[in-house]
DSSP file (Angstrom, degrees, kcal/mol; ACC not computed):
  #  RESIDUE AA STRUCTURE BP1 BP2  ACC     N-H-->O    O-->H-N    N-H-->O    O-->H-N    TCO  KAPPA ALPHA  PHI   PSI    X-CA   Y-CA   Z-CA
    1    1 A M              0   0    0      0, 0.0     2,-0.0     0, 0.0     0, 0.0   0.000 360.0 360.0 360.0 136.0  -61.0   62.3   28.7
    2    2 A N     >  -     0   0    0      1,-0.1     4,-2.4     4,-0.0     5,-0.2  -0.287 360.0-108.0 -79.0 167.7  -58.1   64.6   29.4
    3    3 A E  H  > S+     0   0    0      1,-0.2     4,-2.4     2,-0.2     5,-0.2   0.819 115.1  52.5 -68.4 -37.3  -54.5   63.7   28.3
    4    4 A Q  H  > S+     0   0    0      2,-0.2     4,-2.4     1,-0.2    -1,-0.2   0.950 112.2  44.2 -68.8 -47.7  -53.1   62.8   31.7
    5    5 A V  H  > S+     0   0    0      1,-0.2     4,-2.0     2,-0.2    -2,-0.2   0.907 113.9  52.4 -64.4 -41.7  -55.9   60.4   32.5
    6    6 A R  H  X S+     0   0    0     -4,-2.4     4,-1.3     1,-0.2    -1,-0.2   0.942 108.1  51.2 -54.0 -50.5  -55.6   58.9   29.0
    7    7 A A  H  < S+     0   0    0     -4,-2.4     3,-0.4     1,-0.2    -2,-0.2   0.903 109.2  49.9 -56.1 -47.4  -51.9   58.4   29.5
    8    8 A I  H >< S+     0   0    0     -4,-2.4     3,-1.2     1,-0.2    -1,-0.2   0.881 108.2  53.0 -58.7 -38.0  -52.4   56.6   32.8
    9    9 A S  H 3< S+     0   0    0     -4,-2.0    -1,-0.2     1,-0.3    -2,-0.2   0.737 107.0  53.3 -76.4 -17.2  -55.0   54.2   31.3
   10   10 A E  T 3< S+     0   0    0     -4,-1.3    -1,-0.3    -3,-0.4    -2,-0.2   0.331  80.1 122.2 -93.2   3.9  -52.6   53.3   28.5
   11   11 A L  S <  S-     0   0    0     -3,-1.2     2,-0.3    -4,-0.2    79,-0.1  -0.377  79.7 -91.5 -72.0 146.5  -49.7   52.3   30.8
   12   12 A D     >  -     0   0    0      1,-0.2     4,-2.1    74,-0.2    -1,-0.1  -0.456  34.0-156.7 -60.6 120.3  -48.4   48.7   30.4
   13   13 A R  H  > S+     0   0    0     -2,-0.3     4,-1.1     2,-0.2    -1,-0.2   0.807  88.0  61.2 -74.8 -30.9  -50.4   46.7   32.8
   14   14 A V  H  4 S+     0   0    0      1,-0.2    -1,-0.2     2,-0.2     6,-0.1   0.900 117.4  30.0 -65.4 -38.6  -47.8   43.9   33.0
   15   15 A I  H  4 S+     0   0    0      1,-0.2    -2,-0.2     5,-0.1    -1,-0.2   0.861 108.2  70.9 -87.9 -32.6  -45.1   46.4   34.4
   16   16 A H  H  < S+     0   0    0     -4,-2.1    -2,-0.2     4,-0.1    -1,-0.2   0.753  70.5  99.8 -59.0 -34.4  -47.5   48.7   36.2
   17   17 A E  S  X S-     0   0    0     -4,-1.1     4,-2.8     1,-0.1     5,-0.3  -0.403  83.5-124.7 -55.7 128.6  -48.3   46.2   39.0
   18   18 A P  H  > S+     0   0    0      0, 0.0     4,-1.9     0, 0.0     5,-0.2   0.801 105.6  49.2 -51.3 -43.4  -46.0   47.3   41.9
   19   19 A G  H  > S+     0   0    0      2,-0.2     4,-2.1     1,-0.2     3,-0.2   0.979 117.0  41.5 -64.0 -54.0  -44.2   43.9   42.5
   20   20 A R  H  > S+     0   0    0      1,-0.3     4,-3.0     2,-0.2     5,-0.3   0.873 112.0  55.4 -67.0 -33.2  -43.4   43.6   38.8
   21   21 A L  H  X S+     0   0    0     -4,-2.8     4,-2.1     2,-0.2    -1,-0.3   0.904 107.8  49.2 -62.5 -38.4  -42.5   47.2   38.4
   22   22 A M  H  X S+     0   0    0     -4,-1.9     4,-2.1    -5,-0.3    -2,-0.2   0.928 112.0  49.3 -74.0 -38.8  -40.0   46.8   41.3
   23   23 A I  H  X S+     0   0    0     -4,-2.1     4,-2.4     2,-0.2    -2,-0.2   0.947 113.2  46.8 -58.7 -51.7  -38.5   43.6   39.5
   24   24 A V  H  X S+     0   0    0     -4,-3.0     4,-2.2     1,-0.2    -2,-0.2   0.847 110.8  50.5 -64.1 -34.6  -38.2   45.4   36.2
   25   25 A A  H  X S+     0   0    0     -4,-2.1     4,-1.2    -5,-0.3    -1,-0.2   0.895 113.1  46.6 -70.3 -37.5  -36.6   48.5   37.6
   26   26 A L  H >X S+     0   0    0     -4,-2.1     4,-0.7     1,-0.2     3,-0.7   0.975 115.7  44.5 -65.9 -53.5  -34.0   46.3   39.5
   27   27 A L  H >< S+     0   0    0     -4,-2.4     3,-1.0     1,-0.2    52,-0.3   0.841 105.6  62.7 -61.9 -34.1  -33.2   44.2   36.4
   28   28 A W  H 3< S+     0   0    0     -4,-2.2    -1,-0.2     1,-0.2    -2,-0.2   0.894 103.6  52.2 -51.6 -45.1  -33.1   47.5   34.2
   29   29 A A  H << S+     0   0    0     -4,-1.2     2,-0.3    -3,-0.7    -1,-0.2   0.700 111.3  45.1 -69.5 -22.1  -30.1   48.6   36.3
   30   30 A V  S << S-     0   0    0     -3,-1.0    49,-0.3    -4,-0.7     3,-0.1  -0.782  76.9-125.6-123.7 164.8  -28.1   45.6   36.0
   31   31 A K  S    S-     0   0    0      1,-0.3     2,-0.3    -2,-0.3    48,-0.2   0.919  89.7 -29.2 -72.5 -43.7  -27.0   43.2   33.1
   32   32 A E        -     0   0    0     46,-0.1    -1,-0.3    -3,-0.1     2,-0.3  -0.959  61.1-171.9-164.1 162.4  -28.3   40.1   34.9
   33   33 A C  E     -A   77   0A   0     44,-1.9    44,-3.0    -2,-0.3     2,-0.2  -0.953  26.6-105.9-152.0 168.5  -28.8   38.9   38.6
   34   34 A D  E  >  -A   76   0A   0     -2,-0.3     4,-1.5    42,-0.2     3,-0.4  -0.584  33.8-104.1 -99.8 174.0  -29.8   35.7   40.3
   35   35 A F  H  > S+     0   0    0     40,-1.8     4,-1.9     1,-0.2     3,-0.3   0.902 116.8  53.5 -59.8 -46.6  -33.0   34.7   41.9
   36   36 A L  H  > S+     0   0    0      1,-0.3     4,-2.1     2,-0.2    -1,-0.2   0.781 103.7  57.3 -70.9 -22.5  -31.9   35.1   45.5
   37   37 A Y  H  > S+     0   0    0     -3,-0.4     4,-2.7     2,-0.2    -1,-0.3   0.920 107.8  47.3 -66.8 -40.4  -30.6   38.6   44.8
   38   38 A L  H  X S+     0   0    0     -4,-1.5     4,-2.7    -3,-0.3     6,-0.4   0.837 107.6  56.0 -64.4 -37.5  -34.0   39.5   43.8
   39   39 A V  H  X S+     0   0    0     -4,-1.9     4,-1.4     2,-0.2     5,-0.5   0.931 114.3  42.2 -58.6 -48.5  -35.6   37.8   46.9
   40   40 A T  H  < S+     0   0    0     -4,-2.1    -2,-0.2     2,-0.2    -1,-0.2   0.934 116.6  43.8 -70.4 -44.5  -33.4   40.0   49.0
   41   41 A A  H  < S+     0   0    0     -4,-2.7    -2,-0.2     1,-0.2    -1,-0.2   0.890 122.0  38.0 -73.0 -34.9  -33.7   43.3   47.1
   42   42 A T  H  < S-     0   0    0     -4,-2.7    -1,-0.2    -5,-0.2    -2,-0.2   0.696  93.0-140.2 -86.4 -18.4  -37.5   43.1   46.7
   43   43 A E     <  +     0   0    0     -4,-1.4     2,-0.2    -5,-0.3    -3,-0.1   0.816  55.3 140.8  63.9  29.0  -38.2   41.5   50.1
   44   44 A M        -     0   0    0     -5,-0.5    -1,-0.2    -6,-0.4     2,-0.2  -0.627  57.5-110.1 -87.6 152.8  -40.9   39.3   48.3
   45   45 A N     >  -     0   0    0     -2,-0.2     4,-2.7    -3,-0.1     5,-0.2  -0.529  34.1-105.9 -78.3 158.5  -41.3   35.6   49.3
   46   46 A K  H  > S+     0   0    0      1,-0.2     4,-2.7     2,-0.2     5,-0.1   0.871 117.2  51.8 -49.5 -48.5  -40.1   33.1   46.8
   47   47 A G  H  > S+     0   0    0      2,-0.2     4,-2.0     1,-0.2    -1,-0.2   0.898 113.0  43.6 -58.6 -48.7  -43.5   32.0   45.7
   48   48 A N  H  > S+     0   0    0      2,-0.2     4,-2.3     1,-0.2    -1,-0.2   0.907 114.0  50.2 -70.8 -37.4  -44.7   35.6   45.0
   49   49 A L  H  X S+     0   0    0     -4,-2.7     4,-2.5     1,-0.2    -2,-0.2   0.916 110.0  53.1 -61.9 -43.4  -41.4   36.5   43.3
   50   50 A S  H  X S+     0   0    0     -4,-2.7     4,-2.0    -5,-0.2    -2,-0.2   0.861 107.5  50.1 -57.5 -41.5  -41.8   33.4   41.2
   51   51 A S  H  X S+     0   0    0     -4,-2.0     4,-1.7     2,-0.2    -2,-0.2   0.892 110.6  47.6 -62.9 -46.7  -45.2   34.3   40.1
   52   52 A H  H  X S+     0   0    0     -4,-2.3     4,-2.2     2,-0.2    -2,-0.2   0.928 112.6  51.0 -60.8 -45.8  -44.3   37.8   39.0
   53   53 A L  H  X S+     0   0    0     -4,-2.5     4,-3.0     1,-0.2    -2,-0.2   0.884 105.6  53.4 -57.1 -41.2  -41.4   36.4   37.1
   54   54 A A  H  X S+     0   0    0     -4,-2.0     4,-2.2     2,-0.2    -1,-0.2   0.902 110.7  49.0 -68.4 -36.1  -43.4   33.9   35.3
   55   55 A R  H  X S+     0   0    0     -4,-1.7     4,-1.6     1,-0.2    -1,-0.2   0.907 112.9  47.5 -68.4 -40.4  -45.8   36.8   34.2
   56   56 A L  H  <>S+     0   0    0     -4,-2.2     5,-2.2     2,-0.2     6,-1.0   0.860 112.4  47.9 -65.5 -40.5  -42.9   38.9   33.0
   57   57 A E  H ><5S+     0   0    0     -4,-3.0     3,-1.0     4,-0.2    -2,-0.2   0.881 108.9  54.2 -70.6 -37.3  -41.4   36.0   31.2
   58   58 A E  H 3<5S+     0   0    0     -4,-2.2    -2,-0.2     1,-0.3    -1,-0.2   0.833 107.0  52.1 -58.1 -38.3  -44.7   35.2   29.5
   59   59 A A  T 3<5S-     0   0    0     -4,-1.6    -1,-0.3    -5,-0.2    -2,-0.2   0.535 117.8-116.2 -78.1  -6.4  -44.9   38.7   28.3
   60   60 A G  T < 5S+     0   0    0     -3,-1.0    23,-0.5    -4,-0.4    22,-0.2   0.597  86.2 113.7  81.6  15.0  -41.3   38.3   26.8
   61   61 A Y  S   <S+     0   0    0     -5,-2.2    19,-2.1    21,-0.2     2,-0.4   0.766  71.8  42.0 -88.3 -32.5  -39.9   41.0   29.2
   62   62 A V  E     -B   79   0A   0     -6,-1.0     2,-0.5    17,-0.3    17,-0.2  -0.945  66.2-147.2-123.4 138.2  -37.6   38.7   31.2
   63   63 A G  E     -B   78   0A   0     15,-3.6    15,-1.9    -2,-0.4     2,-0.5  -0.882  11.2-159.5-106.7 138.3  -35.3   35.9   30.4
   64   64 A V  E     -B   77   0A   0     -2,-0.5     2,-0.5    13,-0.2    13,-0.2  -0.947   7.6-175.7-118.8 123.5  -34.8   33.1   32.7
   65   65 A E  E     -B   76   0A   0     11,-3.0    11,-3.2    -2,-0.5     2,-0.5  -0.973  12.6-152.7-121.6 116.4  -31.7   30.9   32.6
   66   66 A K  E     +B   75   0A   0     -2,-0.5     9,-0.2     9,-0.2     2,-0.2  -0.855  36.8 142.1 -93.4 126.0  -31.4   27.7   34.9
   67   67 A T  E     -B   74   0A   0      7,-3.2     7,-3.8    -2,-0.5     2,-0.4  -0.750  43.5-106.9-146.9-176.4  -27.8   26.9   35.6
   68   68 A Y  E     -B   73   0A   0      5,-0.3     2,-0.7    -2,-0.2     3,-0.1  -0.996   2.4-154.6-132.9 142.6  -25.5   25.7   38.2
   69   69 A R  E >  S-B   72   0A   0      3,-2.6     3,-1.8    -2,-0.4     2,-0.5  -0.938  85.5 -49.5-102.8  98.7  -22.7   27.5   40.3
   70   70 A G  T 3  S-     0   0    0     -2,-0.7    -2,-0.0     1,-0.3     0, 0.0  -0.570 122.2 -25.8  65.1-115.7  -20.7   24.3   41.0
   71   71 A K  T 3  S+     0   0    0     -2,-0.5    -1,-0.3     2,-0.1     0, 0.0   0.462 117.6  99.1-100.3  -2.8  -23.2   21.8   42.2
   72   72 A V  E <  S- B   0  69A   0     -3,-1.8    -3,-2.6     1,-0.0     2,-0.1  -0.735  77.1-121.9 -93.7 123.8  -25.7   24.4   43.6
   73   73 A P  E     - B   0  68A   0      0, 0.0     2,-0.4     0, 0.0    -5,-0.3  -0.417  34.3-173.1 -62.2 136.2  -28.7   25.2   41.1
   74   74 A M  E     - B   0  67A   0     -7,-3.8    -7,-3.2    -2,-0.1     2,-0.6  -0.999  19.0-148.9-138.3 142.4  -28.9   28.9   40.2
   75   75 A T  E     - B   0  66A   0     -2,-0.4   -40,-1.8    -9,-0.2     2,-0.4  -0.940  14.4-162.6-110.2 119.0  -31.5   30.9   38.3
   76   76 A V  E     -AB  34  65A   0    -11,-3.2   -11,-3.0    -2,-0.6     2,-0.3  -0.853   8.1-168.0-108.2 137.3  -30.1   33.9   36.3
   77   77 A L  E     +AB  33  64A   0    -44,-3.0   -44,-1.9    -2,-0.4     2,-0.3  -0.932  11.9 164.6-127.2 147.1  -32.6   36.6   35.2
   78   78 A R  E     - B   0  63A   0    -15,-1.9   -15,-3.6    -2,-0.3     2,-0.4  -0.984  39.5-101.1-153.0 154.8  -32.2   39.4   32.8
   79   79 A L  E     - B   0  62A   0    -52,-0.3   -17,-0.3    -2,-0.3   -18,-0.1  -0.629  36.5-132.9 -73.1 132.7  -34.3   41.8   30.9
   80   80 A T     >  -     0   0    0    -19,-2.1     4,-2.5    -2,-0.4     5,-0.2  -0.240  28.1-102.8 -78.9 170.3  -34.8   41.0   27.4
   81   81 A P  H  > S+     0   0    0      0, 0.0     4,-2.6     0, 0.0     5,-0.2   0.957 130.1  50.9 -60.0 -43.6  -34.4   43.7   24.5
   82   82 A A  H  > S+     0   0    0    -22,-0.2     4,-2.9     1,-0.2   -21,-0.2   0.907 108.8  51.0 -55.8 -44.8  -38.2   43.6   24.5
   83   83 A G  H  > S+     0   0    0    -23,-0.5     4,-2.0   -22,-0.3     5,-0.2   0.890 112.3  45.6 -54.1 -48.4  -38.2   44.1   28.3
   84   84 A R  H  X S+     0   0    0     -4,-2.5     4,-1.7     1,-0.2    -1,-0.2   0.886 113.1  48.8 -73.1 -31.7  -35.9   47.1   28.1
   85   85 A A  H  X S+     0   0    0     -4,-2.6     4,-2.7    -5,-0.2     5,-0.2   0.952 112.2  48.8 -68.6 -48.3  -37.8   48.7   25.3
   86   86 A A  H  X S+     0   0    0     -4,-2.9     4,-1.3     1,-0.2    -2,-0.2   0.771 112.5  49.1 -74.6 -20.6  -41.2   48.2   27.2
   87   87 A F  H  X S+     0   0    0     -4,-2.0     4,-2.3     2,-0.2    -1,-0.2   0.819 110.5  50.2 -82.8 -30.9  -39.7   49.7   30.5
   88   88 A D  H  X S+     0   0    0     -4,-1.7     4,-1.9    -5,-0.2    -2,-0.2   0.951 113.4  44.9 -67.2 -42.6  -38.4   52.6   28.7
   89   89 A K  H  X S+     0   0    0     -4,-2.7     4,-2.1     1,-0.2    -2,-0.2   0.819 113.1  51.7 -68.9 -29.2  -41.7   53.2   27.0
   90   90 A Y  H  X S+     0   0    0     -4,-1.3     4,-2.4    -5,-0.2     5,-0.2   0.909 109.9  48.7 -69.6 -42.8  -43.5   52.7   30.4
   91   91 A R  H  X S+     0   0    0     -4,-2.3     4,-2.5     1,-0.2    -2,-0.2   0.908 112.9  47.3 -70.1 -36.2  -41.2   55.3   32.1
   92   92 A K  H  X S+     0   0    0     -4,-1.9     4,-2.4     1,-0.2     5,-0.2   0.953 113.9  48.3 -74.0 -44.5  -41.7   57.9   29.3
   93   93 A A  H  X S+     0   0    0     -4,-2.1     4,-1.6     2,-0.2    -2,-0.2   0.835 113.0  47.6 -62.3 -34.6  -45.6   57.3   29.5
   94   94 A L  H  X S+     0   0    0     -4,-2.4     4,-1.6     2,-0.2    -1,-0.2   0.932 111.3  51.2 -71.7 -48.9  -45.6   57.6   33.3
   95   95 A K  H  < S+     0   0    0     -4,-2.5     3,-0.4    -5,-0.2    -2,-0.2   0.902 112.2  45.2 -50.8 -48.9  -43.5   60.7   33.1
   96   96 A A  H  < S+     0   0    0     -4,-2.4    -1,-0.2     1,-0.2    -2,-0.2   0.865 112.1  53.0 -72.3 -33.8  -45.9   62.3   30.5
   97   97 A A  H  <        0   0    0     -4,-1.6    -1,-0.2     1,-0.2    -2,-0.2   0.763 360.0 360.0 -72.2 -24.3  -48.9   61.2   32.6
   98   98 A L     <        0   0    0     -4,-1.6    -1,-0.2    -3,-0.4    -2,-0.2   0.394 360.0 360.0 -96.5 360.0  -47.5   62.8   35.8
């Protein structure tokens, strides 16, 4: 197997899925954001976004904090240190594969 094909096959599958890649890339660029920002930025529906976030949280890549802004519930999301490291590794691996 040549090096490029091997590199592609070794990409982090959790991040590589297009919806999750979009989420991680957005979170990588900011310290934190709320759920509604991600709904708008990704143009995903709330259920689909929630499903992807649950998978990223399960992998330890995204931290989810339930809080309130006044009396309104708010979900704050951020990449964990492990998520930042995984995304950096993913970017380097993808660049090497291409």
